[in-house]
Structures are given as C-alpha cells and as structure tokens.
N, C-alpha and C positions, 0 to 999 in steps of 0.2 A: 503493500500500500503506499509505503514511503517513496518508492521509486515511481509509482503511478502518480502521486501527487507532485512529484518533481517534474515529471514528463509534462504533466498538465500546465505547470508553471512555465516551463521552458517554451511550449508552444503558444500559450496565451501571450506571453511577452514578446515572442518573435512575430507573431501574427499582428499584435497591436502596432508593433514598429513598422512593419511592412505595409500594413493597411493604410499607413499615412499616404502612400502613393496610389491612390484609387484609380487613377487613369491608366496606370500601369497595369493594375489588376484587371481592369475592363478590357484592356488591349490584349491581355493574356487569354482571355475568353474568346476573343475574335481570332486570335492566333491558333488556339486549340481547335476551334471549329473549322477554320480553313484547312488547317493540316490534316484533320480528320476527314474532311471532304475530299481532299487530294488523294489521300490514301485509299478511300473507298472507290474513288473513281479509278484508280489503278487497278484494284481488284476486279472492278467491273470489266475494264478493258481485256484483262486476261481471259475471264470467262466469256466475254462476248466473242473472242476470236478462238474459243474452243479449247483453251488451256485450263485443265482442271486441278492443278496443284497435286498431282499424284492421286487421284481419285477422291479428293475431297469436294464435297458440294460447296457451292459459293457461300451458303449461309454458315457452313461449318468453318470455312476459311475465315469468315468474318469473326467468328468466336475466338480464334487464334489471334487475329488482329487486335480484337478488343482486349484480350489478355496482355498483349504486348503493349497496348497503349496504357493499360493501368500500371504495369511494371515501370514503363517509361516515366509515368506521373510520379511514382514513388521516387524515382531517381532525381527527378526535377525538385520535388518538394522536401525530400528528407536526405537521401544518399549523397547527392552532389554537394549541397551547401554545408553539410557536416563533415563528410570525409576528405574534401579537398583542404579543409583547415588542418588536417594532421601534418601536411608538408609545411604549412605556413607556421604552425606552432613549433615544430621541430627546427626550423630555420631560425625563428626569432626568439626561441627559448621560453615561449609562453606555455609550452607543455609542462613545464616545472609547476606552475600554478594548478593545473589539472591534477597532477600527481599528488599534490599536497591536500587536495579536498577530500573530505570524508564521504566519498562516493565512488563507485566503480568507475575507473577511468574510461573503459570501453563504452560504458553506457553514456557517460558525459560527452565523449567525442562523437558519438553516433546520433545523439538525439537533441542537442542544445538548440539547433536552428530548425525552423520549419518555413520554407519558402511559399508564400501565399500564391505565387503564380503557377504552382503545381496543381492547385485545386481544380481549376478548369479543366485540365487535362484528366484529372480523376473523374470529374463529371462526365466528360465525353467517353472516357474508357468504359465507365459503368454503362452508360447508355448503349454503347456498342455491344457490350457483352449481353445485356438484358435483351436487346432487340435480336441479336443472333441466337440467343438460347431460346426465346420464345418461338421464333420460326423454324428452329431446329426440333421443337417438340421436346424440350428437356421436361422430365417429370421431377417430382421432389427429390427422389435419389440422385438424379443427375445434378441438380442445383447444389445439394449437399456435397457431392464428390467435388464439384467445381470449387466451392468455397473452401473446402480443406485443402485441396491440391494447390489452390492459389496461395493460401496461407504458407504452405510448404516452399512454393516457388519464390515467394517474397523473402523468406528466411534464407533461401539458397543464394538468391541474388545479393542480398545484404552481406552475407558471410563472404562471399567471393569479393565483393566490393572493399570490404574492410581489410581483406588480406592484401589487396592491390594497394590500398592506401597506406598499410603498415610498412611497406617497403620503403616509405619515406624516411625512416629512422636511418637507413643507409645511404639512400640515393637523394635525399633532401629535396632538391628542387624538381619534384615530379608531381607538380600541381594537378595536371590534367589527366592523370592516370584513370581516375574514376569515370571521367567524361569519356575517355577512350572505351572503357568497359561498357558505358551506356550505349555508345555507337555500335559496338559489337553485338550487344543484346538485341538491338533493333533488327538484326537479321532474322530474329525469331519471329517477326510479324507475319510470316507466311509459314504454313506447315512444313515440317522438316522434309516431307517427302517430294517437295518441290525442288530440292537441291540435289546436286551430284553426290555420289557415294562418298568421295573423299571429304567433302565439306560436311556431309552429315555425320561422318565419324568424328570430325573435329568439333561439331557442335554438341556431340553427345558425351565424347570421353575426354576432350581437352578443355573446352569451355562448356559446361553442361547447360547450354542454352535450351536445348530440346525439353529438358525437365521443368523449364521456366514458363513455356508457352504452349508447345504443342502437347506435352504429356497431359496437362491438366484438361485440355480440350478433349483428348482422346478419352480420358477417364469419364468425363461428363456425358460424352456422346456414346459410350458403351463400346468404343473401339478397343479398350483395354478393360480387364476385369478390375472390380474394386480392390483385389489383392495388391494391385500396383501401387495403391496408396501408401502401404507400409513401407516398401523400398524408397519411395519418393521421400517420405518424412524422414526415414533413416539417413538418406544421403544429405538432406538439408541439416538435421541435427549434427551428423558427423562434420560437416563443412563449418558449422557454427562453432563446435568445440575446437576444431582446428584454427579457427580465427581467433579464439581466446588464447589457446596455447601460443599461436604465432606472435600475437600482441605482447604476451608476457616475456616470451623469449626476446622480441625486439627491444623491449624496454631495458633489458639487460645491457644493450649496447648504446643505449641513448646517453649521450654526454649533455648535461644540462647546461644552461647558460651561466650558472653559478660555479661550475666545476673547472 
C-alpha cells in the first residue's frame, strides 16, 4: 500500500505539472488519431490487394495493431520518460540521491514520471482493441485471456526496457536506448506470420516481440490454447527478476558523484 500511495503521488504530481501545457495535450490527441488512421489505412491497403498477413483476417490483424498501439502508449507515458533518466542521472550523479531514499531504487527510477501525452495513445489503443475484439467475436473467455496476456506483455516490455536502460551504468551516454527498443517493438504491429522466417526467429528468441503483441492476440482468438498463458507469464516474470538482478549487479559498478 505504501508503494501504491507513492505511485499515485508521483503520477498526480507529474500530471499536474504536464497538464499546464493543455494545447500540447490536445495536439497529442490529434497526433494519436492521425497516426492511428494512417496505420489503419495501411492495413486496409494490404488486405485490399489480397495480402492477408499469413492467414490472419483483417479484424484479427487489427487486434494485433491495437495491442501494439497500447504497448507504444505505455512507452510514451511511462517507460520512455522514466528510463531515459537512468543515463542522465548516472552522468550527473543524481542517482546518488535516489539510492539514499528509503524506497526501492528500481521502483523510483521506473515510475516517478508520467507523460500525459501518452494518454491519447492509450485511448486510441483501447478503442482499436475493443473494436477489433468485438468484430472478431471474442467471448468472455477471450477477453479475459486478452487482459491477462496483455499484463504479461507489458511486464515483459518493461523488464526488457529496464535492462537496456541499466547498461547506462557502464555506457553512460546512452540516452536513446529505450527509444530504440520502442522503435523495434513497433515491428510487432503486424502478426508475426507476416514476416520472413529469419525475422520471425529474431522477434521470438532474440527480442521477444512476438510475446508482446501477436501471442496475446493468438490466445484471445483461440489460435493458441489457454495453457500458453502460463509460459507467457513465466517468461515475463523471469525477465522481470533478471532486470532486478541486473540492476543490483550494475549498481556495484556505479561510481557516485561524491566518490
């Protein structure tokens, strides 16, 4: 409960500060809408010309795109504004003050900021997922599997992003590494079957993008059995544990500004 209260305080303060720029917030809604329209038009062009993304119907492909949009929204709202600061704090020594606080340092580094411009993208992502799910005929079980697998995919994406950000302890000036990951994750906006075999292997076993977008959609649509949910959560949990172990290992190499 203490950490939940702290999280709410972080985000309320962050939103209050960022909502002072209301024009920018409204512009973000317009940007999110135009970006979604462009991507939906791109899917339409594929299917209008007979390309079916490896046997996926267009409404099923929209579900994958909606999940990718939601994942991108979390990068914009939470992952990017927080994790890029790891590099900045290592460089100028502000990480010292975080380590002295009576709170878990990984929690602090991961949650202190919330970018309001990510909210419009969340709204658009939810709208696409709901629309695609309804026209795909998802039942209650499908929606439940979708929600659970989405939670696992977000944990997977966060853990991978935090591991990338932690390398700043050694590389220091690596501000854009999380943005790079965000860009790579966007390749998951289409079903995995749309790509060539080498790239499918890369997206599954090197950077597990398949488990972040395509796998949740397959579970919800019945393309995979519900038993797949267990390995998906296990992979996310193991990567999260790895991120914590790697962070603590990296802190052993951190030279503070006062030393």
